C-alpha positions as CSV (number, residue, x, y, z in Angstrom):
1,M,-14.8,-17.0,-8.9
2,L,-12.8,-14.1,-7.6
3,E,-12.6,-15.5,-4.1
4,E,-10.7,-18.5,-5.4
5,K,-8.0,-16.2,-6.9
6,I,-7.4,-13.4,-4.5
7,T,-7.3,-12.5,-0.8
8,L,-7.6,-9.0,0.6
9,V,-5.0,-8.0,3.2
10,I,-5.1,-4.9,5.4
11,H,-1.7,-4.3,7.0
12,S,-1.9,-2.7,10.5
13,C,-0.7,-2.8,14.0
14,D,-2.0,-2.1,17.5
15,K,-0.8,1.6,17.3
16,F,-3.2,2.2,14.4
17,S,-6.2,0.1,15.8
18,D,-8.1,3.4,16.4
19,L,-8.5,3.5,12.6
20,W,-10.1,0.1,12.2
21,D,-13.7,0.9,12.9
22,A,-13.9,3.6,10.3
23,H,-11.8,1.6,7.7
24,I,-13.9,-1.5,8.0
25,T,-17.2,0.4,8.0
26,L,-16.1,2.0,4.7
27,L,-14.9,-1.3,3.2
28,N,-18.1,-3.1,4.0
29,R,-20.1,-0.2,2.7
30,N,-18.2,0.4,-0.5
31,W,-17.5,-3.2,-1.4
32,A,-20.7,-4.7,-0.1
33,D,-20.7,-7.7,-2.5
34,R,-17.2,-8.6,-1.5
35,T,-16.8,-12.4,-1.3
36,V,-13.0,-12.6,-1.1
37,K,-11.3,-13.6,2.2
38,T,-10.3,-10.5,4.1
39,L,-7.5,-10.4,6.6
40,L,-6.6,-7.5,8.9
41,V,-3.0,-8.4,9.8
42,T,-1.8,-6.9,13.1
43,D,0.7,-7.6,15.9
44,T,-1.0,-8.0,19.3
45,Q,-4.2,-9.8,20.3
46,T,-7.4,-7.7,20.3
47,D,-11.0,-8.0,21.4
48,K,-12.3,-6.3,18.3
49,H,-14.5,-8.2,15.8
50,Y,-15.8,-7.2,12.4
51,E,-18.3,-8.5,9.9
52,N,-16.6,-10.2,6.8
53,V,-13.1,-9.5,8.2
54,T,-10.7,-11.9,10.0
55,I,-8.2,-10.2,12.4
56,L,-4.9,-12.0,12.3
57,P,-2.6,-11.2,15.2
58,T,1.0,-12.4,14.4
59,G,2.8,-11.6,17.7
60,D,3.7,-8.7,19.9
61,S,6.3,-6.3,18.6
62,K,6.5,-8.0,15.2
63,E,7.8,-5.8,12.4
64,L,5.9,-5.5,9.2
65,S,8.2,-7.9,7.3
66,E,7.6,-10.5,10.1
67,R,3.8,-9.9,10.0
68,T,3.9,-10.3,6.2
69,E,5.7,-13.6,6.5
70,A,3.2,-14.9,9.1
71,M,0.2,-14.0,7.0
72,L,1.3,-16.0,4.0
73,A,0.5,-19.3,5.8
74,H,-3.2,-18.1,6.0
75,I,-3.5,-17.3,2.3
76,D,-4.6,-20.0,-0.1
77,T,-5.0,-17.8,-3.2
78,K,-2.5,-17.1,-6.0
79,F,-3.0,-13.3,-5.6
80,V,-3.2,-10.9,-2.7
81,L,-4.8,-7.4,-2.8
82,V,-2.7,-5.4,-0.3
83,T,-3.7,-2.2,1.4
84,L,-2.9,-0.3,4.6
85,D,-5.0,0.6,7.6
86,D,-4.8,4.4,6.9
87,Y,-5.8,4.1,3.2
88,F,-9.6,4.4,3.6
89,P,-11.7,3.0,0.7
90,V,-14.1,6.0,0.4
91,F,-15.4,5.1,-3.1
92,P,-17.4,2.1,-4.4
93,I,-15.2,-0.9,-5.4
94,D,-16.3,-2.9,-8.4
95,S,-15.5,-6.6,-8.2
96,E,-15.4,-6.9,-12.0
97,K,-12.6,-4.3,-12.2
98,I,-10.6,-6.2,-9.7
99,E,-11.2,-9.4,-11.6
100,R,-10.1,-7.8,-14.8
101,V,-6.7,-7.0,-13.3
102,V,-6.3,-10.5,-12.0
103,K,-7.1,-11.9,-15.5
104,I,-4.5,-9.6,-17.0
105,M,-2.0,-10.8,-14.4
106,E,-2.7,-14.4,-15.2
107,K,-2.4,-13.8,-18.9
108,E,0.8,-11.8,-18.8
109,D,2.3,-13.6,-15.8
110,L,2.6,-10.4,-13.8
111,D,4.0,-10.4,-10.2
112,Y,2.6,-7.0,-9.1
113,V,0.1,-4.4,-10.3
114,R,-0.1,-1.1,-8.4
115,L,-3.6,0.4,-8.4
116,Y,-2.3,3.9,-7.5
117,L,-0.7,6.7,-9.6
118,R,2.5,7.4,-7.6
119,P,5.2,7.3,-8.7
120,K,3.8,8.6,-11.9
121,Y,4.2,6.4,-15.0
122,K,6.2,7.5,-18.0
123,R,4.2,8.0,-21.2
124,R,6.4,5.6,-23.2
125,D,5.5,2.9,-20.6
126,R,2.0,2.5,-21.9
127,W,0.8,-1.1,-22.3
128,T,-1.0,-0.9,-25.7
129,E,-3.1,-4.1,-25.2
130,Y,-4.9,-2.7,-22.1
131,S,-6.4,0.7,-21.4
132,N,-4.8,2.8,-18.7
133,F,-2.2,0.1,-18.1
134,Y,1.5,0.9,-17.9
135,H,4.8,-1.0,-17.4
136,I,6.6,-0.2,-14.1
137,D,10.3,0.9,-14.2
138,T,11.8,-0.9,-11.3
139,T,14.9,1.3,-11.4
140,R,12.8,4.2,-10.0
141,N,12.6,4.5,-6.2
142,Y,9.3,3.4,-4.7
143,S,7.9,2.0,-8.0
144,V,6.9,-1.0,-6.1
145,N,5.3,0.2,-2.9
146,L,2.6,-0.3,-0.3
147,Y,0.0,1.8,-1.9
148,V,-3.0,-0.4,-2.9
149,G,-1.8,-3.1,-5.3
150,I,-2.3,-6.7,-6.3
151,W,0.6,-9.1,-5.7
152,K,1.4,-12.6,-6.7
153,K,1.7,-14.5,-3.4
154,T,5.0,-16.0,-4.5
155,F,6.4,-12.5,-5.1
156,I,5.5,-11.4,-1.6
157,G,7.4,-14.4,-0.3
158,K,10.5,-13.1,-2.0
159,T,10.3,-9.8,-0.1
160,I,10.7,-11.4,3.3
161,H,13.9,-10.2,5.1
162,K,16.1,-11.7,7.7
163,P,16.7,-9.8,10.0
164,P,13.2,-8.2,10.1
165,L,12.5,-4.8,8.6
166,N,10.1,-2.1,9.9
167,A,7.4,-0.7,7.7
168,W,9.6,2.1,6.2
169,D,12.6,0.0,5.5
170,Y,10.4,-2.8,4.2
171,E,8.7,-0.6,1.7
172,V,12.1,0.9,0.5
173,S,13.3,-2.7,-0.1
174,L,10.5,-3.7,-2.4
175,T,11.6,-2.0,-5.6
176,K,15.1,-3.2,-5.2
177,I,14.0,-6.8,-4.7
178,A,11.6,-6.5,-7.7
179,H,14.6,-5.3,-9.8
180,E,16.9,-8.0,-8.6
181,V,14.5,-10.9,-9.2
182,G,13.2,-9.6,-12.5
183,A,9.6,-9.2,-11.3
184,R,7.1,-8.3,-13.9
185,C,5.3,-5.2,-12.6
186,A,2.7,-2.8,-13.9
187,V,0.3,-0.1,-12.8
188,S,-3.4,0.1,-13.6
189,L,-5.1,3.5,-13.5
190,N,-8.7,2.4,-13.9
191,H,-9.9,3.4,-10.5
192,E,-10.2,-0.1,-9.2
193,F,-9.6,0.7,-5.5
194,E,-9.5,4.5,-4.9
195,I,-8.5,5.6,-1.4
196,L,-8.4,8.5,1.0
197,D,-4.9,8.9,2.5
198,V,-5.7,9.5,6.2
199,V,-2.5,9.6,8.3
200,R,0.9,11.2,7.8
201,K,3.6,11.2,10.5
202,G,1.1,9.6,12.9
203,K,-1.4,12.4,12.6
204,I,-4.6,12.8,10.6
205,L,-4.4,14.8,7.4
206,N,-6.7,17.8,7.2
207,K,-8.6,16.6,4.1
208,A,-9.2,13.3,5.8
209,N,-10.2,15.0,9.1
210,R,-12.9,16.9,7.2
211,Y,-14.2,13.8,5.6
212,L,-14.3,11.8,8.8
213,K,-16.1,14.6,10.7
214,E,-18.7,15.1,7.9
215,N,-19.4,11.4,7.9
216,D,-19.1,10.8,11.7
217,L,-16.7,8.0,11.1
218,Y,-13.8,8.5,13.6
219,H,-14.1,8.7,17.4
220,G,-10.5,8.3,18.5
221,N,-8.1,10.8,19.9
222,R,-5.4,10.9,17.2
223,P,-4.2,14.5,16.6
224,V,-4.7,16.4,13.4
225,I,-1.5,17.5,11.6
226,S,-0.9,21.2,11.5
227,R,-1.8,22.9,8.2
228,M,1.7,24.5,8.0
229,Y,3.5,21.2,8.4
230,E,1.2,19.5,5.9
231,I,2.0,22.3,3.4
232,K,5.7,21.8,4.0
233,L,5.4,18.0,3.4
234,A,3.5,18.7,0.2
235,I,6.1,21.1,-1.1
236,R,8.9,18.7,-0.3
237,T,7.2,15.8,-2.0
238,W,6.4,17.9,-5.1
239,G,10.0,19.0,-5.2
240,I,11.4,15.5,-5.0
241,R,9.0,14.4,-7.8
242,M,9.9,17.3,-10.1
243,M,13.7,17.3,-9.5
244,P,15.9,15.3,-11.9
245,R,17.2,12.1,-10.3
246,C,20.9,13.1,-10.7
247,I,20.2,16.3,-8.6
248,T,18.2,14.4,-6.0
249,N,21.0,11.8,-5.6
250,L,23.7,14.6,-5.3
251,A,21.6,16.4,-2.7
252,R,21.2,13.1,-0.7
253,K,24.9,12.5,-0.8
254,I,25.7,16.0,0.5
255,M,23.0,15.7,3.3
256,T,24.2,12.2,4.2
257,R,27.7,13.6,4.8
258,L,26.2,16.2,7.0
259,G,24.6,13.6,9.2
260,H,21.2,13.1,7.7
261,S,19.8,9.7,6.9
262,Y,17.2,8.5,4.3
263,Y,15.2,5.4,4.0
264,S,15.4,5.4,0.2
265,Q,18.9,5.1,-1.2
266,G,18.1,4.2,-4.8
267,I,19.1,1.1,-6.7
């Protein structure tokens, strides 16, 4: 049974609790037959309660790496399906598709399978035994990230840091750790857990805002990001993806000398 093999974890914190109602509504609607244990991992205590979801407060002002460490004691399964509070599950989720990934992970002894395209795979990385399945190159920045993915619990344990890391630094560290420990990683592009990205820079993205309004899902007061700034972010992201790594690294070195700082420094 799937519930004996995997736990669903939604990473969050009190600053993003305004998203919980909409997220859980969509989760229970689009994965209605869900039987896996579901944890919403946060920092501070809360009065909120949800059907089929256990809220796990880990302590005020705890960083993401600390919250991750705390949650491991509450997980009894070999695998963990990890997502974030602002990745809304707006499409139906098929338990059989999730179970297929878990079976592949068991057979191939995989530590991590990302269920999201970015960063894009390389054509030569195709895993011939399985459709739309690709090896992950852990020398590429953000290859292991906090987009929706299935993790082996023991691999999550290897990502815990002392001193603690915030969400951004923690995510940057993941690929480097995977590379150092020789983690076996892959990406599946079979639409197992499709999401709507809702928040960027603390503000609601315009596409997400339209969806939330049309479906009467969000009633908080989080601001909407300006269209111009969103366009700038999209252009910058596209440029980084298209630019050869040698040029990207050179640009980073130059900007670092000028006083800029980056979360991702490569491997």
